[in-house]
C-alpha positions in Angstrom: -6.1 -70.4 83.9 -4.2 -71.7 80.9 -4.2 -75.5 80.3 -2.5 -75.7 77.0 -0.2 -73.1 75.3 0.9 -73.2 71.7 4.2 -71.6 70.9 4.9 -71.3 67.1 8.6 -70.6 66.3 10.7 -69.9 63.3 13.7 -72.0 64.1 15.8 -70.0 61.6 15.0 -66.6 63.3 16.8 -66.7 66.8 15.8 -63.1 67.7 12.2 -64.1 67.7 12.3 -67.4 69.6 14.8 -66.2 72.2 12.1 -63.8 73.4 9.0 -65.8 72.9 10.2 -69.1 74.3 11.0 -67.8 77.9 7.7 -66.1 78.1 5.9 -69.2 77.1 7.9 -71.3 79.5 7.1 -68.9 82.3 3.4 -68.9 81.6 3.3 -72.7 81.3 5.1 -73.2 84.5 3.0 -70.7 86.4 -0.3 -72.1 85.1 0.9 -75.8 85.2 0.0 -75.9 81.4 1.1 -78.2 78.6 3.3 -76.5 76.0 3.3 -77.5 72.4 6.1 -75.9 70.4 5.6 -75.9 66.6 7.2 -74.7 63.5 5.7 -74.4 60.0 7.4 -75.4 56.8 5.9 -72.8 54.3 4.1 -74.3 51.2 5.3 -73.4 47.7 2.0 -71.5 47.0 1.4 -73.2 43.7 2.0 -76.5 41.9 3.9 -74.6 39.2 6.5 -73.4 41.7 6.7 -76.8 43.3 7.8 -78.3 39.9 11.2 -76.6 40.2 12.1 -78.5 43.3 13.5 -82.0 43.3 11.3 -84.9 44.3 11.2 -85.5 47.9 12.1 -81.8 48.8 9.1 -81.3 51.0 9.7 -84.4 53.1 13.4 -83.4 53.5 12.3 -79.9 54.6 9.9 -81.4 57.1 12.5 -83.7 58.5 15.0 -80.9 58.7 12.6 -78.6 60.4 11.7 -81.5 62.9 15.3 -82.1 63.7 16.0 -78.3 64.1 12.9 -77.8 66.4 13.9 -80.7 68.6 17.5 -79.4 68.9 16.2 -76.1 69.8 13.9 -77.2 72.6 15.9 -80.2 73.8 17.8 -78.4 76.6 15.6 -75.4 77.0 12.4 -76.9 78.3 12.5 -78.5 81.7 11.8 -82.2 81.7 9.1 -81.8 84.3 7.0 -79.5 82.1 4.5 -81.4 79.9 5.4 -80.5 76.3 5.5 -81.8 72.8 6.3 -80.5 69.4 4.6 -80.2 66.1 5.8 -79.6 62.6 3.2 -78.4 60.1 3.3 -77.7 56.4 1.3 -74.9 54.6 0.5 -71.3 55.0 2.1 -70.3 58.3 -0.6 -68.4 59.9 -3.3 -70.8 58.8 -1.4 -73.7 60.1 -0.9 -72.0 63.5 -4.7 -71.3 63.8 -5.5 -74.8 62.7 -3.1 -76.3 65.3 -4.6 -74.2 68.0 -8.0 -75.4 67.3 -7.1 -79.1 66.8 -5.0 -79.2 70.0 -7.7 -77.2 72.0 -5.0 -74.8 73.2 -6.2 -71.7 75.0 -3.3 -69.3 74.3 -0.9 -68.7 71.4 2.4 -67.0 72.4 4.4 -65.8 69.4 7.0 -63.3 68.5 6.7 -60.6 66.1 9.1 -58.0 64.6 8.6 -54.3 64.7 6.1 -53.5 62.0 7.4 -51.6 59.0 5.5 -49.8 56.3 5.7 -52.7 53.9 3.8 -54.9 56.5 0.6 -52.9 55.8 0.3 -54.8 52.5 2.0 -58.0 53.4 0.1 -58.8 56.7 2.8 -60.5 58.7 2.0 -63.9 60.2 1.6 -62.6 63.7 -1.0 -60.0 62.5 -2.9 -62.8 60.6 -2.9 -65.1 63.7 -4.0 -62.3 66.0 -7.0 -61.6 63.7 -8.0 -65.2 62.8 -7.1 -67.3 65.8 -10.0 -68.8 67.9 -8.1 -68.2 71.1 -6.1 -65.5 72.8 -2.9 -64.5 71.4 0.1 -63.0 73.2 2.5 -61.1 70.8 6.1 -60.9 72.2 8.3 -58.2 70.7 
């Protein structure tokens, strides 16, 4: 049923990826699907804010995220499962939706925390992806 599964992870939030990764691996294995594991380095939001960071900060952040993502999945994904990784930069939920469309993924598996009252105004990334993704989204809590 699924041919390509997208798994966005926050490499700094172990409680989220330790639940979502096994679910995505199980689905990819059962459906013989390709798995793309991604992380997103958030953008600064405005050029004024970016002026406070040293030159080359974004490149270093991207390189660090790539290394951490590689280290996270290196021994957790079976070698015989087709997979790759992707590091994006920008607004998290938008980059996830953009990647899903570009990769022609047919399922997004992602973790979410238990919603709090403050989330009503902030709209967490999982909620935004759920509402804006062009494909099915499985939220793992």
